[in-house]
N, C-alpha and C positions, 0 to 999 in steps of 0.2 A: 338531687333528689330532697334536698330539704327544703331549696328555693321554689318549688314546686307545693309546699305547704302552705296553708290559707292562714298559719298564725304567724303572727309579726316575729315573736320571740324566735321562733325557729328557725324563720329565714334569718333574722338579724345575726342567730348564732352561725347559719351556713355561712353565710356571708365573710364574717369573720374569718372562720376557717378557711373559706376560699381564698382571700386577701393572704394568709399566711401562705397558704399553699404556693399560691403565684410569686410572692417575696421569695421563697426556697426555692423555685424553679421547680417545683415537685409536679406542676401539671402537664401531661403531654399539650403539645402542639395541636393534635385533632382536636380536643377539648373546646379550644379556644372559641371557636365559631357557636357552641353550643352555651358558653359563660357568657358570650355578650347577647345572643338571641335572649336567655332566661332574665338579663337584666331588662331589657323591656318588658317581659312578662311582671315581674314584680314591683315594677316603678311606682306602682300606683297604691302600696301597702304603706306606705304613713312617711313622717320624716325622717326619724332615724333609719329607715332602710333605702331612702333616697341618698340620704348621707352615707350610709355606707357602700352604695351603688358607685358613688361617683369617688369614692376613695380606692374601691375595687379597681376601675376602669383605669386610672393612674398608674395603678402596679401591673396591670394587664399588659396596657400600650408601651411603657416603659420597657417591663421585663421580656416581652417579646417582641422584638423589633422587625419580624418576620411580618407582622401584622400590617395589613394594607389593601387598598382596594374597598371592596365591599364593608367588610370586618371593621374598618378604620371610619368609614363613612358611618357605618351603623353603630358605633361607639359613642361619634361626634354629633349624631342626633341624638343620644341620649341625652348628652350635656346640653343639647340645645332644646330637648323636651321639658329636663328642667329646672334649666334658664327661666323659664315662662311662669315659673311655681310663683305661685301667690305667697307663699311663705319666704321671707328674707332671707334667711341664713341658707336655703336649698339654691333659691334662685342667685345669691352672691358664691358660695360655694361653687355651685355650675359654672359661673364662669369663670371662676379663676381657674376651674379643671379645663374648660375650655381654650383658655388662654395658654393654660402650662402644656395641652396635650398642641395645640397650633406650634408654639415654638420648639416642641420637642420634633416633630414634624419636618421642620424646615431647617432644625439641625441637621437633621439625619439627612434631608436632602442636600445639604451641603455638602456634609461629610461624601457623599457620594459623588457630585461632582467633582471634587478634590480627588478623589482617587481616581475616576474617570480621566480627570485630564493629566495625572501623572503618568497613567496605563498609556494614554496617548503620547504625550511625550518619549516615555522610554521608547515605543513600539518608533517612534519618526527617528526616533537617534539609531536605532539595531536596524531597522529594515533600509530607509532611504539612504542610496548610494551617498556617500559624503561628496565625490566627486560632481555632483548637481551642485551642490551648495545650499541645497534645500532644506536638510538638517542646520544648517551655522543662520540659515536667514529666518528658519520657524525661531530659533533660540533669541538673535537679535529682538525679532519682533515681540517677544513675549517680554524678555526684559524692558523694552523700549515702553510696552505697554505698561509695565509695572510701574517703574520709573516715574514717565509721566504720569499717572494716575496720582502717583504720592507726592507729585510737585507742585500738582494743581490746588490752587485756594479758589474758597467759595467767593464769588464775585459779591454777594448780596451782603456779608460781613465786613 
């Protein structure tokens, strides 16, 4: 509501309050899409507003790990747009924010892949009959792969 105002001071106060609410996790998941789309609307209101948007965006994405798909793309798009700013502080902050978001996204992917791998290994251990030797072969292949990848050296160095 405050972000819809055309007054930059009201928008700045609203974004600051919104960031605090996001940090305290007092924002419902259903409001996240509206928050991201509102950031696009107020992006052109000035340097202070643009910097607040970037701060709020980081809080939003890191505190709501369920953000994915279109919302994540839209949030990243805000960073890309602000990265093209002619104002150096906005451009450099947007670049740093984008880098932080990409690192957060890839860390989330690695965590999910690790969880999936451990679930699959548990499933193979409990479901596959041991008399076929399938589980022991999978386990030995898994341990050989991890040992061989640790013992390989870089031929360039």
